[in-house]
C-alpha positions in Angstrom: -102.4 3.6 52.8 -105.3 1.4 51.7 -106.4 -1.3 54.0 -108.6 -3.2 51.4 -105.8 -4.3 48.8 -105.5 -8.0 48.7 -102.6 -8.1 46.3 -100.8 -6.1 43.7 -102.8 -7.7 40.7 -99.8 -8.8 38.3 -99.7 -12.2 40.3 -102.8 -13.8 41.4 -103.5 -16.8 43.5 -104.9 -19.6 41.5 -106.5 -22.9 42.6 -105.5 -25.8 40.2 -108.1 -28.3 38.5 -104.9 -30.7 38.1 -101.2 -30.9 37.9 -99.5 -27.7 36.8 -95.9 -27.2 35.8 -94.0 -24.1 36.7 -93.8 -21.9 33.5 -97.0 -23.6 32.1 -99.6 -21.2 30.3 -102.7 -21.3 32.5 -105.8 -20.5 30.5 -108.4 -18.6 32.6 -111.9 -17.8 32.0 -111.1 -14.4 30.3 -107.3 -14.2 30.7 -104.1 -16.2 30.4 -101.6 -16.7 33.2 -98.3 -18.1 33.7 -97.6 -20.5 36.5 -95.0 -19.2 38.7 -94.9 -22.3 40.7 -96.0 -26.1 40.2 -98.8 -28.0 41.8 -99.0 -31.8 41.8 -102.7 -32.0 41.5 -106.1 -30.5 41.9 -107.0 -28.1 44.7 -103.4 -26.5 45.0 -103.2 -22.8 45.3 -100.3 -21.5 43.2 -99.0 -18.1 42.1 -99.9 -17.1 38.5 -98.6 -14.0 36.7 -101.3 -12.4 34.4 -99.0 -9.5 33.3 -95.5 -9.6 32.0 -93.4 -10.9 29.0 -93.0 -14.6 28.6 -91.7 -17.1 26.2 -94.6 -19.5 25.4 -95.7 -22.3 23.1 -96.6 -21.2 19.6 -98.4 -23.0 16.7 -95.4 -23.7 14.4 -97.0 -22.7 11.2 -98.3 -19.3 12.6 -96.8 -16.2 11.2 -97.4 -12.7 12.8 -95.8 -9.3 13.0 -94.6 -7.7 16.3 -97.4 -6.0 18.2 -100.1 -8.3 16.5 -103.0 -9.4 18.9 -102.6 -13.3 19.5 -105.0 -15.9 20.1 -104.5 -18.9 22.5 -105.4 -22.0 20.5 -106.9 -24.3 23.2 -106.8 -27.4 21.2 -103.1 -26.9 20.3 -102.3 -25.4 23.7 -100.2 -22.7 21.8 -100.5 -19.4 20.6 -101.6 -18.6 17.1 -102.0 -15.5 14.7 -105.1 -13.5 15.4 -106.4 -14.1 11.8 -106.9 -17.8 12.8 -110.5 -18.8 13.1 -111.4 -19.1 16.7 -112.8 -22.4 18.0 -114.7 -23.0 21.2 -112.5 -22.5 24.0 -109.9 -20.3 22.4 -109.0 -17.0 24.1 -108.6 -13.8 21.7 -106.8 -11.0 22.9 -104.8 -12.5 25.8 -101.3 -11.4 24.5 -99.5 -9.5 22.0 -96.5 -10.5 20.0 -93.4 -8.9 21.1 -91.5 -10.0 18.1 -92.5 -11.4 14.6 -93.4 -15.1 14.6 -92.1 -17.1 11.6 -93.1 -20.4 10.2 -91.3 -23.2 12.0 -91.0 -21.7 15.4 -92.4 -23.4 18.2 -92.0 -20.7 21.0 -92.9 -17.0 20.8 -92.2 -14.0 23.3 -95.5 -12.4 24.2 -96.8 -9.6 26.7 -99.8 -10.6 28.5 -102.7 -8.3 28.1 -105.1 -9.0 31.0 -108.7 -7.5 30.6 -108.7 -7.6 26.9 -109.8 -11.3 26.3 -112.7 -12.7 24.6 -113.5 -16.5 25.1 -115.1 -18.2 22.0 
């Protein structure tokens, strides 16, 4: 058995920059995570899943097909279609759509795809 493994990797320890609610999307430098626990302020260490399928905020006007690569829109704090023009701070490729996204929906089910992210 390995003696140098720190953790499995699907959940990581993350030090917060401010308050974080459990279930919130946590944009990382080149990944997206989902807070599994909450934190009341900066400097708290919480568990963040960087793999798995989650229900997340969606830009209500975004439309996409199942399997499409999605963009985390930093200014909207929601996922958008990959065809959207990325702005500074957006994360492309952090997730793929598990189901089609329709106009008017405010949440989407996505699969996080760590190691596949481009930050603009």
